[in-house]
C-alpha positions, -999 to 999 in steps of 0.1 A, spaced: 657 407 -79 650 373 -91 620 374 -117 601 344 -99 602 365 -66 591 396 -85 561 378 -98 553 364 -63 552 401 -49 532 414 -76 507 386 -70 505 391 -32 479 420 -33 457 398 -55 459 368 -29 456 388 4 420 398 -2 409 361 -6 427 353 28 412 382 45 377 372 30 380 339 43 391 353 79 365 374 78 338 347 70 355 327 100 352 358 122 315 364 113 305 327 119 321 327 153 304 359 160 271 344 148 276 317 174 290 334 202 273 356 229 255 356 262 218 344 267 196 375 259 175 387 287 139 382 287 116 412 268 111 441 292 74 439 288 72 401 301 63 406 334 33 430 325 19 409 301 23 379 321 0 397 345 -24 409 319 -29 373 304 -45 362 337 -66 388 341 -76 402 306 -64 379 277 -69 342 288 -100 331 269 -128 315 288 -142 280 273 -111 262 267 -102 248 299 -102 211 284 -81 205 259 -101 179 240 -125 204 225 -145 199 191 -135 218 162 -168 234 164 -166 244 198 -131 260 191 -147 283 167 -177 293 187 -151 306 211 -123 319 191 -145 331 163 -161 360 181 -127 373 189 -116 376 153 -141 399 137 -136 424 109 -142 451 136 -113 441 156 -92 442 123 -94 406 114 -103 388 78 -116 356 78 -123 333 45 -127 294 41 -99 279 20 -109 243 18 -132 217 35 -117 186 55 -122 152 44 -154 149 62 -165 183 50 -157 207 82 -146 240 70 -109 252 69 -105 287 79 -78 312 70 -79 343 96 -53 374 89 -47 403 110 -22 432 104 -12 458 79 27 454 77 49 440 51 64 411 70 39 382 66 40 354 91 19 321 87 14 302 119 -9 266 116 -20 246 145 -32 212 155 -25 192 123 -24 164 143 -58 164 161 -50 156 196 -24 182 200 -44 212 208 -23 234 232 -12 260 204 -49 262 193 -58 272 228 -29 297 227 -40 312 194 -74 319 207 -59 338 235 -36 356 208 -68 365 188 -82 384 221 -49 401 229 -47 415 193 -83 425 189 -89 439 224 -55 457 235 -52 479 202 -35 504 223 -7 481 238 31 489 223 31 453 213 0 452 194 8 485 177 43 472 165 28 440 152 0 459 132 25 481 115 51 457 109 35 423 105 5 407 86 -3 375 106 -19 344 89 -35 316 108 -49 283 100 -59 271 134 -71 235 140 -59 227 106 -69 188 113 -109 194 125 -119 158 116 -89 146 139 -99 172 166 -136 160 166 -121 126 177 -91 140 195 -68 116 176 -36 123 157 -45 117 120 -74 127 99 -106 111 90 -87 92 59 -60 80 84 -36 103 70 -7 119 91 -9 155 78 23 166 88 38 134 68 17 147 38 35 176 26 49 161 -5 20 139 -16 -7 164 -7 -30 133 -7 -52 149 19 -74 180 16 -61 196 46 -23 193 35 -35 208 2 -50 238 18 -20 245 38 2 242 11 -19 263 -12 -23 292 12 16 292 19 22 294 -18 -2 324 -21 7 344 11 47 337 6 55 345 43 87 351 55 85 334 86 63 302 96 53 288 130 47 250 132 26 245 162 24 211 178 25 189 213 50 160 217 52 130 240 49 140 278 75 118 288 100 127 265 132 142 286 156 171 281 185 155 268 198 125 292 185 144 321 154 132 343 137 166 335 105 164 312 108 185 283 81 211 288 87 228 253 112 217 224 122 241 195 132 234 161 144 258 130 140 228 107 165 217 81 162 227 43 182 197 30 198 163 40 232 180 51 212 203 74 233 234 64 223 268 80 215 294 49 203 331 56 169 318 61 174 292 84 197 316 104 168 336 109 146 309 121 173 299 147 176 336 159 137 336 164 141 302 184 167 319 207 142 347 212 115 324 223 138 308 247 143 340 262 108 342 269 107 308 284 138 308 303 123 326 336 95 298 337 108 264 324 147 268 326 161 231 322 130 221 309 137 234 269 150 210 245 158 212 209 138 188 183 158 165 160 167 183 129 170 155 104 155 163 71 125 147 62 111 150 29 76 146 35 73 168 66 55 203 63 80 221 86 111 207 63 96 216 31 84 247 41 119 259 50 127 243 19 106 268 1 127 296 18 103 303 48 123 309 83 103 281 99 101 275 138 88 244 152 72 248 188 65 214 205 45 214 237 57 184 260 43 183 295 47 198 328 37 176 358 3 185 373 -7 205 345 -35 184 335 -51 203 309 -18 219 295 -30 252 306 4 263 318 16 252 288 -9 272 268 -1 305 286 38 298 278 29 291 240 10 328 240 41 341 258 64 328 232 44 332 202 41 371 215 81 371 219 88 357 186 64 381 166 77 412 185 113 401 177 103 398 141 85 433 142 112 448 155 141 430 141 153 422 174 161 385 166 189 399 140 221 388 156 210 368 187 235 343 194 235 308 176 249 291 202 221 296 227 199 277 203 227 248 193 233 243 234 200 231 238 198 196 248 181 172 221 150 155 232 161 122 248 141 92 257 105 90 267 100 76 300 68 55 303 39 69 323 35 45 352 57 17 367 46 -9 392 70 -28 411 73 -58 432 39 -72 429 28 -109 426 9 -114 393 -21 -141 404 -39 -157 374 -60 -187 377 -42 -219 369 -7 -203 366 21 -204 394 26 -170 411 51 -145 396 67 -116 412 72 -90 384 72 -53 374 49 -38 346 47 -5 328 17 13 318 13 41 291 -19 62 289 -39 75 259 -39 107 278 -9 107 301 -14 136 323 -50 127 331 -38 90 334 -68 78 311 -66 49 287 -41 27 300 -25 0 282 2 -25 297 34 -18 276 60 -43 294 61 -71 321 91 -86 340 121 -73 357 116 -36 351 133 -24 384 160 -3 360 136 14 339 128 49 349 91 60 345 71 97 352 56 76 382 60 48 404 42 25 426 57 1 449 33 -29 452 57 -51 472 36 -74 493 5 -72 470 -8 -90 444 -17 -81 408 -54 -94 403 -63 -88 364 -101 -88 355 -119 -81 324 -135 -47 313 -171 -49 317 -192 -33 290 -214 -3 298 -245 -15 317 -227 -47 328 -216 -58 363 -194 -37 383 -161 -35 365 -144 -35 397 -152 -70 408 -126 -96 400 -132 -116 368 -116 -151 364 -101 -145 331 -87 -112 332 -63 -105 299 -28 -95 312 -4 -92 283 16 -64 267 -6 -41 244 -36 -51 264 -59 -26 282 -46 -23 318 -73 -36 341 -62 -50 373 -63 -48 411 -38 -46 434 -51 -67 465 -34 -81 498 -48 -116 488 -44 -134 452 -84 -138 448 -88 -100 448 -110 -98 478 -89 -74 499 -83 -46 474 -62 -17 482 -61 -2 446 -78 -4 410 -66 6 377 -97 3 352 -82 16 322 -82 50 339 -67 59 371 -94 71 396 -82 105 404 -94 103 437 -73 76 447 -43 79 424 -21 54 443 -29 27 471 -29 40 506 3 35 528 1 3 541 
């Protein structure tokens, strides 16, 4: 046998384990991304029914609540007698307390924070429901599993100054979710310090997103979007992020019976200023839940319930380890958040402005509170016939007659004014009238849509 061949045969056993190891790694990767959609939890139907009768907390029917009101409602549900511990971990820019609530006796620590954007309150409502569920249903098997296996840490309504104004940013004008690196705001420092002290294995970053956002390129609005945030710019999946993806799949399994086709995935581009991304970078398996909108769910009460069920499903999967091995493909196949449709499109009307020739045009209106159609602003004017919108009004044969808003205590705001402002970024105040003078009015948008007359009557 030639010497070279002999040497090759002797080296073959040393080379084969490397080839075998590569094949095993490839097989493991394929296994992680394969598999059918897991079924919903066996307890889902029973907990759904229990929620409506013995879990949902009364007093949070309007999603624009003050932080003081939230604590008046939720605080009595999270007492020491019910197994909760509470402490103040800081003060907001305006001096409102930032409270940390914990519950459970298990080794797996989970941190949940909500409403870092003050006008994103759906998860805060669901956390109040979760407090009641954990405190009043000690004999429920889910509650028992959570108590024994996990310790839950909550930082709810963590932007109380923004919540008081129902605005995104804090009182200093800082977007807290973009303050994870600089830690300029006291609210961001409180969350960062709590995370460093608790050292959770899992984190839940709870938000609301634009109601008009579509699921992928479909015409379906995203009810809930999920994300296991990237921990680096390469968006790699390490063991920690893989666990977050598994938990996201467990959440999807809970939500599918309710909103199949209306679940999307948030963009996972790494943001070095964002809390979710930097929490993932710190080694915490982090899941972002973004509540969008369900048409007709004006105060997001249906989404509140879905948030509650999703959180219970995620926490139970963590407590039991049932998330392990759930197929990554069921997360990756979710469509990404698509375009955001404007709230209202009015087509075919004729603009009537004093001293100007009539112009047939379309216009788009967005609302500060889109589900309630309050706080309308004109966003675009012109030929918009191919622009989709959440709601459409056909103004063919009608005149668009702008009028100026009247200060409180002034004349009737619905009376036509001679110099109404009509331009992009202007408040939406106009009549749809059968005549250019605005005497024969069939519908009025005075900033807010009148819920008693959401559209013109059929003509």
